[in-house]
TORVOMAR-86722 format. One record per residue (C-alpha): residue in one letter; x, y, z. Coordinates in Angstrom, 3 decimals. Example, Ala and Ser with C-alpha at 12.3 -4.5 7.8 and 13.67 -1.06 7.14 Angstrom:
<sites>
code,u,v,w
a,12.300,-4.500,7.800
s,13.670,-1.060,7.140
</sites>
This chain:
<sites>
code,u,v,w
x,93.276,135.112,117.168
x,96.456,133.817,116.532
x,97.156,131.859,113.683
x,95.978,128.222,114.116
x,97.961,124.913,114.386
x,97.269,121.361,113.242
x,99.188,118.519,114.832
x,99.709,115.817,112.124
x,100.812,111.994,112.648
x,101.951,109.836,110.149
x,102.097,106.018,110.827
x,104.230,104.014,108.610
x,105.402,100.425,109.070
x,108.968,101.628,109.284
x,108.772,104.696,111.188
x,106.202,107.150,112.781
x,106.484,111.041,112.709
x,104.371,114.002,114.027
x,104.596,117.654,113.292
x,102.704,120.859,113.585
x,101.531,122.785,110.558
x,99.798,126.111,109.987
x,96.571,126.854,108.292
x,98.229,126.838,104.882
x,99.700,123.329,105.481
x,103.151,124.541,105.681
x,105.325,122.294,108.161
x,106.769,124.321,111.126
x,110.431,124.227,111.400
x,111.642,122.278,114.464
x,108.572,120.589,115.451
x,109.190,117.259,113.508
x,109.774,114.123,115.544
x,110.451,110.768,114.113
x,111.186,107.269,115.340
x,111.665,103.935,113.657
x,109.357,100.860,114.187
x,110.367,97.370,114.246
x,108.707,95.037,111.782
x,108.502,91.453,113.210
x,108.976,89.207,110.086
x,108.878,85.337,109.878
x,109.771,82.813,107.069
x,106.151,81.739,106.407
x,105.366,85.583,105.458
x,104.525,86.992,108.514
x,104.895,90.998,109.099
x,103.489,92.072,112.047
x,104.002,95.269,114.715
x,103.882,95.065,118.426
x,101.032,97.211,119.324
x,102.564,98.478,122.463
x,106.043,99.590,120.749
x,103.992,101.432,118.226
x,101.954,103.167,120.835
x,105.124,104.116,122.728
x,106.749,105.449,119.521
x,103.806,107.692,118.810
x,103.553,108.828,122.336
x,107.357,109.779,122.342
x,106.722,111.561,119.052
x,103.797,113.503,120.377
x,105.565,114.540,123.391
x,108.365,115.869,121.330
x,106.437,117.745,118.955
x,104.204,119.270,121.555
x,107.333,120.098,123.792
x,108.506,122.026,120.671
x,105.568,123.923,120.639
x,105.945,124.937,124.406
x,109.599,126.110,123.971
x,108.887,128.107,120.752
x,107.227,131.610,121.911
x,106.000,132.369,118.554
x,104.089,128.862,118.522
x,103.046,128.315,122.251
x,99.984,130.636,122.135
x,98.769,129.501,118.879
x,95.581,127.495,119.280
x,95.581,123.907,118.056
x,92.459,123.305,116.192
x,92.708,119.924,114.999
x,94.455,116.453,115.212
x,94.726,114.294,112.158
x,96.583,111.020,111.073
x,97.971,109.220,108.082
x,98.257,105.414,108.775
x,99.056,102.479,106.525
x,96.338,100.932,104.922
x,94.751,97.177,104.982
x,96.081,96.067,108.529
x,94.180,94.934,111.522
x,94.570,94.730,115.145
x,92.039,92.438,117.465
x,90.953,93.641,120.786
x,88.869,92.787,123.942
x,85.925,94.989,124.562
x,87.999,97.476,126.270
x,90.289,98.234,123.539
x,93.297,96.144,124.922
x,94.849,94.046,122.196
x,94.761,90.631,121.763
x,97.045,90.313,118.628
x,99.785,91.907,116.988
x,99.135,94.369,114.420
x,98.999,92.415,111.307
x,100.263,94.676,108.710
x,99.570,94.875,104.664
x,102.771,92.840,104.125
x,101.652,89.780,105.947
x,101.022,86.921,103.529
x,100.488,84.203,105.804
x,96.927,84.029,104.509
x,97.854,83.304,100.834
x,96.062,80.061,101.142
x,93.147,81.593,102.556
x,93.111,83.918,100.098
x,93.178,81.387,97.492
x,90.394,79.575,99.253
x,88.078,82.710,98.941
x,88.938,83.044,95.232
x,87.511,79.337,95.073
x,84.198,80.434,96.459
x,83.785,84.046,95.053
x,84.270,85.631,91.749
x,87.240,87.862,92.366
x,86.045,90.370,89.819
x,82.505,90.598,91.431
x,84.506,91.398,94.670
x,86.621,93.633,93.208
x,83.718,95.480,91.538
x,81.900,95.820,94.793
x,84.942,96.655,96.942
x,87.709,98.256,94.826
x,89.942,95.556,96.242
x,91.175,92.108,95.234
x,90.749,88.886,97.289
x,94.263,88.630,98.085
x,96.414,88.343,101.344
x,96.601,92.133,101.741
x,92.937,92.598,102.580
x,90.930,91.547,105.734
x,88.770,88.852,104.472
x,91.827,86.671,104.022
x,93.666,87.694,107.136
x,90.409,87.050,109.182
x,90.082,83.683,107.814
x,93.618,82.809,108.445
x,93.123,83.942,112.061
x,90.049,81.815,112.440
x,91.738,78.793,111.040
x,94.924,79.003,112.829
x,93.868,80.591,116.238
x,90.169,79.867,116.462
x,90.137,80.405,120.349
x,91.718,83.688,119.918
x,89.496,84.834,116.904
x,86.692,84.109,119.228
x,87.549,86.296,122.172
x,88.198,89.421,120.021
x,85.316,91.629,120.409
x,86.471,94.774,118.612
x,88.353,94.942,115.314
x,90.169,98.090,113.857
x,92.901,99.451,112.006
x,95.863,100.856,113.552
x,94.681,104.271,113.298
x,91.562,103.531,115.103
x,93.604,101.742,117.985
x,95.847,104.420,118.338
x,93.258,107.165,118.434
x,91.353,105.053,121.176
x,94.518,104.796,123.332
x,95.302,108.419,123.024
x,92.009,110.031,122.548
x,89.646,107.457,124.460
x,87.419,106.794,121.543
x,87.605,106.106,117.796
x,86.008,106.665,114.624
x,86.811,104.942,111.324
x,87.095,107.334,108.295
x,85.809,106.625,104.808
x,89.540,106.716,103.869
x,90.405,103.896,106.082
x,87.423,101.466,105.972
x,88.160,101.574,102.125
x,91.492,99.651,102.205
x,89.934,96.677,104.364
x,88.459,94.933,101.572
x,85.002,94.987,103.401
x,83.877,98.358,102.313
x,81.748,99.369,99.254
x,83.088,102.640,97.985
x,80.016,103.519,96.114
x,77.467,102.855,99.178
x,79.852,104.063,101.442
x,79.181,101.348,103.938
x,80.457,97.922,105.091
x,79.636,95.140,102.354
x,77.135,92.802,104.362
x,78.043,89.737,102.624
x,81.887,89.893,103.309
x,81.111,90.961,106.875
x,79.259,87.557,107.260
x,81.972,85.788,105.320
x,84.513,87.155,107.962
x,82.342,86.313,110.927
x,82.061,90.164,111.927
x,79.108,92.142,113.166
x,79.051,95.871,112.319
x,79.177,96.368,116.269
x,82.812,95.045,116.468
x,83.916,97.834,114.052
x,84.214,101.395,114.780
x,81.830,103.828,113.673
x,82.066,104.817,110.004
x,82.287,108.675,109.705
x,84.945,111.312,108.802
x,83.731,113.583,111.623
x,86.306,114.140,114.376
x,85.870,113.402,118.080
x,86.661,115.587,120.846
x,90.070,114.313,122.843
x,88.898,113.463,126.408
x,91.220,112.731,129.291
x,94.772,112.417,127.911
x,98.076,112.792,129.187
x,98.721,115.322,126.762
x,96.872,118.491,128.470
x,97.160,120.474,125.314
x,95.110,118.218,123.347
x,92.022,117.869,125.692
x,88.855,119.209,123.724
x,90.750,119.331,120.525
x,88.826,117.456,117.538
x,90.873,114.589,116.394
x,89.829,113.605,112.878
x,89.977,109.984,112.019
x,92.940,108.331,110.171
x,92.915,108.257,106.504
x,95.168,105.701,104.245
x,98.803,106.963,103.629
x,97.992,106.710,100.026
x,95.086,108.999,100.196
x,97.090,111.372,102.191
x,100.128,111.031,99.781
x,97.957,112.464,96.894
x,96.431,115.250,99.016
x,100.206,116.233,100.318
x,101.620,116.138,97.174
x,98.754,118.267,94.990
x,97.619,115.395,92.878
x,94.257,115.858,93.380
x,93.353,117.291,90.069
x,92.607,115.707,86.650
x,96.157,115.576,84.614
x,98.129,114.829,87.714
x,99.221,111.656,89.371
x,101.229,111.074,92.709
x,103.726,108.540,93.049
x,105.216,107.507,96.411
x,108.270,105.392,96.420
x,109.487,104.621,100.233
x,109.373,101.320,101.908
x,106.705,100.066,99.169
x,105.708,102.035,96.314
x,102.310,103.007,94.633
x,100.885,105.138,91.747
x,97.619,106.975,92.094
x,95.101,109.396,90.506
x,92.295,111.075,92.210
x,88.956,111.499,90.910
x,85.630,113.039,92.219
x,82.182,111.304,92.290
x,80.141,108.304,93.982
x,80.352,105.903,91.336
x,83.931,104.834,92.488
x,85.358,101.995,89.908
x,88.934,100.649,88.802
x,89.899,98.199,86.190
x,90.468,94.841,87.475
x,94.102,94.742,89.036
x,93.939,98.362,90.045
x,92.728,99.385,93.441
x,89.718,101.962,94.056
x,89.910,103.289,97.278
x,87.816,106.131,98.863
x,89.762,109.455,100.030
x,86.062,110.672,101.513
x,82.407,110.761,100.200
x,83.621,113.034,97.581
x,86.585,111.686,96.197
x,88.425,108.382,95.497
x,91.669,107.116,94.079
x,92.391,104.648,91.190
x,96.222,102.944,90.867
x,98.016,100.196,91.819
x,100.562,99.435,94.654
x,104.017,97.567,94.882
x,105.012,95.655,98.183
x,108.610,95.803,96.984
x,110.484,99.060,96.642
x,112.681,100.765,99.426
x,112.486,97.682,101.146
x,114.460,95.935,98.613
x,117.035,98.731,98.387
x,117.432,98.358,102.264
x,117.825,94.413,101.807
x,120.594,95.177,99.016
x,122.339,97.610,101.389
x,122.286,95.158,104.224
x,123.546,92.005,102.116
x,125.487,93.178,99.279
x,127.914,95.162,101.487
x,127.792,98.184,98.811
x,129.637,100.611,100.952
x,129.856,104.451,101.361
x,126.293,105.937,100.451
x,127.926,109.123,98.778
x,130.167,107.143,96.658
x,127.125,104.524,95.742
x,124.896,107.461,94.616
x,127.883,108.772,92.358
x,128.387,105.155,90.595
x,124.388,104.764,90.069
x,124.489,108.041,88.434
x,127.211,107.107,86.199
x,125.166,103.865,84.867
x,122.448,105.251,82.779
x,120.022,102.575,81.346
x,119.036,99.026,82.002
x,121.824,96.395,83.456
x,122.596,94.321,80.406
x,121.796,90.637,80.698
x,119.921,90.825,83.915
x,116.203,90.327,84.274
x,114.523,90.757,87.667
x,111.294,89.873,89.196
x,111.179,92.060,92.119
x,109.074,89.682,94.483
x,110.752,89.594,97.760
x,107.360,90.339,99.430
x,104.152,88.828,97.936
x,103.499,90.855,94.765
x,100.524,93.285,94.485
x,99.483,95.160,91.311
x,99.059,94.689,88.668
x,99.144,90.681,88.502
x,98.789,89.600,92.171
x,100.751,86.781,91.779
x,101.288,86.027,95.637
x,102.927,82.828,95.276
x,105.752,83.941,93.036
x,109.006,84.882,94.513
x,112.078,86.873,93.626
x,114.073,85.927,90.529
x,117.246,87.208,89.108
x,117.836,85.855,85.792
x,121.277,86.109,83.816
x,123.630,86.411,86.908
x,126.948,85.200,86.428
x,130.435,85.166,87.728
x,131.038,88.766,86.047
x,127.989,90.037,87.983
x,128.983,92.625,90.588
x,126.925,93.806,93.864
x,126.333,97.266,92.105
x,124.768,95.372,88.944
x,122.444,93.581,91.419
x,121.265,96.777,93.141
x,120.736,98.571,89.845
x,118.643,95.623,88.358
x,116.455,95.146,91.398
x,115.865,99.020,91.649
x,115.009,99.059,88.029
x,112.661,96.148,88.321
x,110.542,97.999,90.739
x,110.451,100.992,88.582
x,109.157,98.977,85.571
x,106.196,97.677,87.819
x,105.562,101.026,88.484
x,105.698,102.012,84.440
x,103.177,98.878,84.116
x,100.811,100.546,86.488
x,100.946,103.875,84.912
x,100.220,102.122,81.370
x,97.110,100.725,82.927
x,95.802,104.084,84.685
x,96.511,105.920,81.502
x,94.083,103.687,79.552
x,91.265,104.617,82.190
x,91.793,108.556,81.900
x,89.452,110.485,79.913
x,92.416,112.872,79.117
x,94.688,110.666,77.149
x,97.575,113.120,77.764
x,100.144,111.611,80.049
x,99.536,113.053,83.521
x,102.191,115.084,85.246
x,103.887,112.526,88.014
x,104.438,114.429,91.187
x,106.978,112.142,93.278
x,107.348,111.499,97.050
x,109.247,109.688,99.666
x,112.586,108.350,100.127
x,113.522,108.153,96.645
x,113.792,112.196,96.794
x,117.066,111.767,98.567
x,118.634,110.384,95.036
x,118.893,112.319,92.192
x,120.126,109.264,90.106
x,116.918,107.228,91.332
x,114.735,110.463,89.960
x,116.250,110.125,86.948
x,116.070,106.266,86.460
x,112.340,106.752,87.311
x,111.774,109.127,84.679
x,113.576,106.937,82.412
x,111.738,103.918,83.221
x,108.209,105.738,83.101
x,108.840,107.348,79.658
x,107.722,110.645,81.067
x,109.190,113.612,83.215
x,108.481,113.509,86.947
x,108.253,116.140,89.427
x,109.892,115.824,92.871
x,107.650,117.139,95.440
x,108.620,119.930,97.283
x,107.689,118.346,100.533
x,108.881,114.766,100.336
x,106.957,113.514,103.317
x,103.505,113.981,101.312
x,101.788,111.795,103.586
x,101.932,113.834,106.729
x,101.157,117.209,104.908
x,98.150,115.175,103.330
x,96.749,114.284,107.016
x,97.049,117.911,107.963
x,95.208,119.072,104.495
x,92.517,116.622,105.347
x,91.825,118.004,108.689
x,92.383,121.716,107.179
x,89.439,120.726,104.249
x,87.032,119.362,107.119
x,87.394,122.501,109.016
x,86.597,124.810,106.214
x,90.000,126.011,105.388
x,90.920,124.401,101.803
x,94.608,124.651,101.066
x,95.895,125.686,97.588
x,98.163,123.040,95.694
x,101.864,123.412,95.818
x,103.339,124.929,92.661
x,104.551,122.338,90.148
x,108.260,121.825,90.756
x,110.852,121.747,88.545
x,110.723,118.462,86.313
x,113.367,115.902,85.784
x,112.951,114.921,82.272
x,113.334,111.094,80.935
x,115.793,110.546,78.292
x,114.198,109.277,75.078
x,117.359,106.846,74.460
x,117.046,105.218,77.843
x,113.140,105.035,77.720
x,113.219,103.140,74.830
x,115.916,100.913,76.385
x,113.635,100.583,79.313
x,110.646,99.790,77.256
x,112.285,96.950,75.708
x,113.464,95.403,79.038
x,110.048,95.746,80.300
x,108.701,93.503,77.501
x,111.467,91.024,78.870
x,110.579,91.188,82.490
x,106.901,90.612,81.567
x,107.810,87.724,79.292
x,109.756,86.197,82.162
x,106.751,86.531,84.542
x,104.587,84.825,81.787
x,106.776,81.888,81.163
x,107.087,81.095,84.990
x,103.542,81.457,85.407
x,102.789,78.934,82.617
x,105.653,76.400,84.114
</sites>
């Protein structure tokens, strides 16, 4: 038999991509297709995607990747043995009984339900909910989003017959049916990662019946009648969260390794094995599958802040900007930034706080602001790293494998290493989540993949690590003072 292929999809809030992988999880040249997505935002904190726009972009990318297979003689006769998907966590869409969308996709970044999350925290112990679900009672997760929809659009809420994440909805639209993977349900805030089932009390609080949710399973479904003839009869594995896929794709699956992804948002995660899935309060605990889980923290503000700076500060040519940033080691003197343009998540979850730039003066330049805002995000990752390290049995610092858009900037990788106070290892495949989706399917097919070799380290510089540690104290103190006030 010819060497088989996996078709992988990676659905993000800013873009969609598809590609073919071989049985060693190597991406095949010329098969990647990518399209940007438009996030609809509002001053009140809305952050939604239009379902049809998302579906159209996925279909266009799929057609492009499949056309690449048809056009390459060395690929067209190789069998497709699975379709797999990585998709952003914590987001939902309400549909009628036939799967037609009645709502937009409410993404993880939609924070209009902050008041509803605060109300839930007056009626439930957040520590108990976190211990039971691995998730906080905050705006990122389904309980608050569903409460907001009931409060603000009660009639619409009552019409919804099926609730699902974008991963299941896309699978339903293209394959004709949908399953909910454990590695997707875990990000809803309605799932018990120890019992591997929905949390009945939170379902009742959210006015949901299990029948309104897709079946919980990591098993694939066979693609039925679809416009993509090559996919008929191919098993489609349910989509897993992009964070879980990123750890798989970067090789951060073993003790002594941690994955950092810095894209639109950012996160730091370690993977562990076992059923007793727990995390310290403030960090998340998400399932990958029945055997593995993640502990870590996520930030709402990362590459989206860089995009905001580039748009609004008129910083000029990207190559010149990279050169200028590389010539500015260490923290910006006099500036202290809380990078909360979007509602903040780990480690403190102060959703009502907003971005702060302390110390700005007439002497402050646009480049100063870009640097200080960028550094502030890396300082938040360093705080999460410190919390995660306290939970590890091996007290030696892990090898931090880095993926995402940050890899396009050597100066950014160096600055991250300096802020962490540890070396970082840029992943050989910067798009770890789509590779991780392929690996998830290969594992379930009984074709385990060897981790990538550890790449060359970007070493931290002791002098600047000390300076960033001092600056982190000032950032934490500013946040504490504002919280008290």
